[in-house]
N, C-alpha and C positions, 0 to 999 in steps of 0.2 A: 437363692431365692423361692420359696414354692410359692408357686402360682396358683391364680386364685379360680376355681372354675368357672365357665361362664353362666352357671345356677348361682354361684358367688356373688358372681358382679352384678347380676342382675339385682339381685335381693336386696346389697348397700344401694345401688340406685332406686330402689321403693322405699327403702327405708328416707334416705336423705331425703327423697322426692317430698314424704310425711313431713318431714320435718320444715318446710317453707313455710309451713303454717305460724312458727316463730321464727325467722330464719336469722340462722347463726353460724353461714357457710363462709363467712371470711372472716375475717378482723373486724371488721367494719359492726358485726352482729347486730345489723339495725333492727332485728328482732319482731319486722314486718310481719303480716300473713300475705302469702307472694301467690296461694292458693283463692284469694279475693278479691284478686288483679292489682292489688297495692304492690309498691315499689320502691326496694332500698334505696341505698345510696348509688346502687350497678345501674337502677331502672329499668331496674327488670320482673317481669313477673314468671309465672313457672310455666311459660309458656318459651319453650326450646329456640330460641332466633337466633338464624346464622346468616353468615354475610355471605360469604359464597366458602366451597370448597373446586379446589384443581392442585394439579400439577407444580411444586412449585421448586426451581431451581436456584435460588435464593438463599439458602440457610448456607450456613456452615459446607466443610466439604463431606463431613463423613454422615452428616442428615441427607443431603441435598444431591451429592454424587451420581451418579448412576441413573435410577427413573425416578431421581428427585423425592420428594417429601411430600406426601401426600396434607396438605393441609388443610383443615377446618377452621375458617374466621366465626368466631363467635361473636355476635353484635354484646353493646356493651361492656365495662371491665368494671371492676372494682375500685380504679383510683383515677384521679383524675390528671396528668402530667399535663403542664402545662406546653408541652414542649411533644406532645403525642404524634407520631408520623404518621399515625392510623384513623386519628382523629375523630373521619368521618363515620368509620365504625363505632370507635370504644367510647367518645362523648357524645354522639349523635342517633349512634343507635342505628346505625345503615343495618339494612339486610330483609330477612321474611323470616315470619315461624312457618316451623316444618314440625312433622311429628317427627318420635322415636324412629317410625319403622323406616322412614323417609331418610332419615338421618344413618341409620343401619345402612344402609341400599346406596349413603355417599361413599361409606365406607369400602362395601364391598367392591364397589365404578374403582374406586382410587385404585385399588388391588387390583383387578383384572387390565388398568391402565398401567401398568409395572413400577407403582411408587413404594418408596421402600421403606416408608413406614405411617405410620397416621400419624398427624403431628393436630393437637388441638393447640390454638391460639387464643389466650385467656379464656381459660374455660372455665377459672373458679366458680360464676355465679350459675354454671350452667354444669357442673359437674352429676348433679343426679342426675339429668333426660340422657345427657351421655355414654355414665354407667348402661343404664337400664339399652341404650341402643347398642354400646359395644357388647354387652355381654348376649346381645339377639344375635350381632357381627359375627364373635365369636365359633355359635352354635350354627351358623352358616358358613362356615371355612374362612375366615379371616384370618390371616396369619399373621398380619407383620405384627413390627414393635411399636407399642403407643407410646406418644413423645408428649409429654407433659410443658407447653411452650410458656412462661409463665411470669411476672411480673416480682416474684420473690417476695412478694408481700400473703401469706398462704397462711392458714391457720391451721396449726400443729396438728390437732383434734383430729382435722379433716384428715389431714396427709398421712397419720400414721393409719388411717384406715386404708389408704390407694396402695401397701406393701404388696407386693403379689398381683399388681393390675400396672403400674405403670412401668416401662423396661427402661426409658428413658427420663431424665429431669434436665429442660434446656428451659436454664433459672435466670433472673436477672440479680444483679449485686449493683443496684443504685447509689446508695448514698450509704454512706458512714455517722451523718445527723442528722438527729431527730426531724430538727428545726427546718434543716434544707427540705426533706423531706415531706412537711407538712406544709411548705412556701409552692414547691415547685409540684407536690404530687398528691396532696389535701388527705396526707396520710397519720393518722400518727404512731409513734414508737416502731417506725420500720426497721431503724437502726437493730432491736432486740427482736425483732419478730423474722425477719429476712434471715438474722443468722443462724436462729434456730428454725428454723426452715431447710435453711442450707447444709444444716450438719446433719438434720431429720430425712432427708435428699442421700447423701453420701453414704448416711448409714444403710438405707434401704437398698440402693443398688451397685454401690463403688465406684470406682475409676469408670471412665468410658473403654468401653470393649469392642472391639471393630473384627469385623470376620474379614477374610482372606482378601475381599475388593476392599476392603476400607473405610466398610458400611460401619456405622454404629450400631449395634443391638443391643444394648444399656449400658448402665452407667447415667453419670451427671456431666452436663456441661455449663459451665456459668457466664453468661453472658457480662462483661461490663461495658458499657458507654461511656465514652470522656465527654462530660459536659466539661462549659467554657470556667476559666477560673478553680480548676479543679472542686468543683461544688461537688462531683461525684466521689470522693476520699479516697481516692485510689490504690495508695501508701497503705491509709489502715485497712481498706480492705483485703489487699492482697497481702502483708501479716498476719492479718485473721484466718486467713487462707493457709500459708505456709505455717502458721503453731496451732490452728484446732481442726483441720480438714486433714489437708495431705498439699506436699510439696508437689507432688504427682498428679496433684487434679487439674482434670483441661479447663482453659479459661481463650473465650473469646473478646478479644481486645477491639471496641468496636469503635473507628473516627468516624463514622458515617453524621454526626450530631447536623441536622440543618434547624434552623429554629421555625417549625411551623406551628401550628395551630394559632397558641394568644403570646407564645416565647416573643415575637416580637415588642408584646407591649411591659417588656423586663427586660430594661439597659442590659442587666449584666447575663442573659440567657440570650441577647438579641442578635446574636453572631453566631460564625459556623468556629470549629477551636484553631486553633493553631499549629503549626508546623511545632514549638518549641513544646507546646500544652501533650500534643501526643509522644513529642520524644520524652517527656518525663515522665508520662503512665508507662512508656515500652520501660523507661528506666528503672521505675520502681517496682514493675513487676518479677525484673530478672534479679536482681538485689535482694527481693523477699525471698529467693530460692524456689519461685515456679520453672517451670520449662517445658510444660507442653501446651497445648492449644496455637491458637490461631488471630495471627495478628496484621488487621484489617489496614492494608494500605489508605492514604487520606487521596481523594480520587480529584483534587482541585487542588490548587495554588494555592497556599496560606501561606499568611505574614504573622 
């Protein structure tokens, strides 16, 4: 993969920044002028808003082992998941406005504290400013891999421009059914959009590659959160990955669902998953011929 230079990264950031006068950064394509203070469905203007930055030890082992993942949580989101566990950040927009220069300093600070990577969490709607900050940080000595930690609802045109910038894609595959995606996350055409995004990411960075310490240096890692009642369509997603991406792709199979935010208003997602539901998801993972990944243990006594 040919790496983009710091100047090329900053130039792309500036071009995408100007495009926010008719914003189409994500599949929502709101077409609002964010430079005039208007906000699209992501509830964001052209100002960079960050909820937190810190060393995070709770990501998957190849990301947060060793020195931890250097996470930068972006405020707001282009999805509206009724069960979002980070809803104060993603839905209520908690955070503060920072400059591009301040964001650059955050990255350099995380590197100086021993972070294994820089992990942009929910970056789609803020990618222009992040790229400008990243290019500047590269110029000042940032060497860490860049993690694009996202919902899987990404615009293909934007993803293609990130080739040579993003080292690791940490991407969700949440649904196999568009109606369920609309009902629970407020987005259209999730299934097709998600699958095309994952194929593009895999084409860019390939399978997960780790150093001698087991830390990820590049590649894709796909997260699949098991939802109650098989709302997440595990079998269909795993079959797709095995047949159209790679049987060697790394999966993070997650059992941590709990009814946060507005989930308790919906009876079908207003409970935790059961042991049987997670066991079934694990069985279809192996039945699809997949074998690489991380299977999260249930942390409570489910029935």
